[in-house]
C-alpha positions in Angstrom: 0.0 0.0 0.0 1.3 3.4 -0.8 2.1 5.6 2.2 -0.2 8.3 0.8 -3.1 6.0 0.1 -5.9 6.7 -2.3 -6.7 10.2 -3.4 -9.9 12.2 -3.7 -9.8 15.2 -6.1 -12.4 18.0 -6.4 -12.4 19.7 -9.9 -14.9 21.8 -11.6 -17.6 21.0 -9.1 -20.6 23.2 -9.9 -21.0 26.1 -7.4 -24.5 24.9 -6.3 -22.9 21.6 -5.3 -19.9 22.8 -3.4 -19.2 20.4 -0.6 -18.5 21.6 2.9 -15.2 20.9 4.6 -17.0 18.3 6.8 -18.5 16.7 3.6 -15.0 16.4 2.1 -13.6 15.0 5.4 -16.4 12.3 5.3 -15.6 11.5 1.7 -11.9 11.2 2.3 -12.5 8.9 5.3 -14.8 6.8 3.2 -12.1 6.6 0.5 -9.7 5.3 3.1 -12.3 2.8 4.4 -12.9 1.5 0.8 -9.2 1.2 0.3 -8.7 -0.8 3.5 -11.8 -3.0 3.3 -12.8 -3.4 -0.4 -9.6 -3.2 -2.4 -7.3 -5.0 0.0 -5.1 -2.0 0.4 -4.7 -1.2 -3.3 -5.0 2.5 -3.9 -7.2 4.4 -6.4 -7.8 8.0 -7.4 -11.3 9.5 -7.5 -12.2 12.7 -9.3 -15.4 14.5 -8.3 -16.4 16.8 -11.1 -19.1 18.1 -13.4 -21.5 16.5 -15.9 -19.6 18.4 -18.6 -16.3 16.8 -17.7 -17.9 13.3 -17.4 -19.4 13.8 -20.9 -16.0 14.9 -22.3 -14.3 11.9 -20.7 -17.0 9.5 -21.8 -16.7 10.8 -25.4 -12.9 10.8 -25.4 -12.3 7.4 -23.8 -15.5 5.4 -24.5 -16.9 7.1 -27.6 -20.2 7.8 -25.8 -21.3 11.4 -26.2 -23.3 11.9 -23.1 -22.7 12.5 -19.4 -22.9 9.6 -17.0 -22.7 9.2 -13.2 -19.4 7.3 -12.8 -16.6 6.2 -15.0 -13.9 3.6 -14.1 -10.5 3.4 -15.6 -8.6 0.3 -14.4 -4.9 0.5 -14.1 -2.9 -0.9 -17.0 -0.3 -2.4 -14.7 -0.3 -4.0 -11.2 1.8 -1.4 -9.5 -0.3 -1.1 -6.3 -3.0 1.1 -7.7 -6.2 -0.4 -9.2 -7.0 2.7 -11.3 -9.0 5.9 -11.4 -12.7 6.9 -11.1 -14.6 10.0 -12.2 -17.9 10.9 -10.6 -20.3 13.6 -11.7 -21.5 15.6 -8.7 -24.5 16.9 -10.8 -25.6 13.4 -11.7 -25.1 12.3 -8.1 -27.2 15.2 -6.7 -30.1 14.4 -9.1 -29.9 10.7 -8.3 -29.8 11.4 -4.5 -33.0 13.5 -4.9 -34.6 10.8 -7.0 -33.9 8.0 -4.5 -34.4 10.1 -1.3 -31.0 10.1 0.3 -28.2 12.6 0.7 -25.6 13.7 -1.9 -22.9 12.3 0.4 -24.6 8.8 0.3 -24.9 9.0 -3.5 -21.3 9.9 -3.9 -20.3 7.0 -1.7 -22.6 4.6 -3.6 -21.0 5.7 -6.9 -17.5 5.4 -5.5 -18.2 1.9 -4.3 -19.7 0.9 -7.6 -16.8 2.3 -9.5 -14.2 0.7 -7.3 -15.9 -2.7 -7.8 -15.4 -2.2 -11.5 -11.7 -1.3 -10.9 -11.3 -4.7 -9.1 -12.5 -6.4 -12.4 -16.2 -6.9 -11.8 -18.7 -6.2 -14.5 -22.4 -6.4 -13.7 -23.3 -6.6 -17.4 -21.6 -10.0 -17.8 -21.2 -11.6 -14.4 -24.6 -13.2 -13.7 -25.2 -11.2 -10.6 -21.8 -11.5 -8.9 -21.1 -7.8 -8.8 -24.7 -7.1 -7.6 -24.1 -9.5 -4.7 -20.8 -8.0 -3.8 -22.1 -4.5 -4.0 -25.0 -5.4 -1.8 -22.6 -7.0 0.8 -20.4 -3.9 0.9 -23.3 -1.5 0.9 -24.7 -3.2 4.0 -21.3 -3.3 5.7 -20.6 0.4 4.9 -24.1 1.5 5.9 -25.2 2.7 2.4 -28.7 2.9 0.9 -29.7 0.8 -2.2 -26.8 0.1 -4.6 -26.6 1.4 -8.1 -27.3 -2.1 -9.5 -30.2 -2.8 -7.2 -31.9 0.4 -8.3 -31.7 -0.4 -12.0 -33.4 -3.7 -11.4 -36.4 -2.3 -9.5 
């Protein structure tokens, strides 16, 4: 494990969604918790940003010209890090309102979902394995319904 651990970056977060110092502290602690419990000590970087930036990244890297809630970019080599995530704070805020929980909870749900993708899981092909794993971690981490569970309702 790197001495610095995983990182959480805030870039181009829309003014209406600026997170408080306490919110950022909670998210950084959650990042450490995910690193310790979910990834087995392997680090990752998580960028919290805007819909516009997620759309740009989605278009550039995946050839999909629309914003999305979370993108996962697994590391090309096994040098201790599992990769990088990007999360749209705008999309997270809309989903939090839709599902009746806080923005912080939605950001944590999206981070967990993205990290599971970084570990090699793929809910589109794994016959429910990622959904079961996400449900297990969601319960252990005290989070509301997972991203996968919501899409199956």
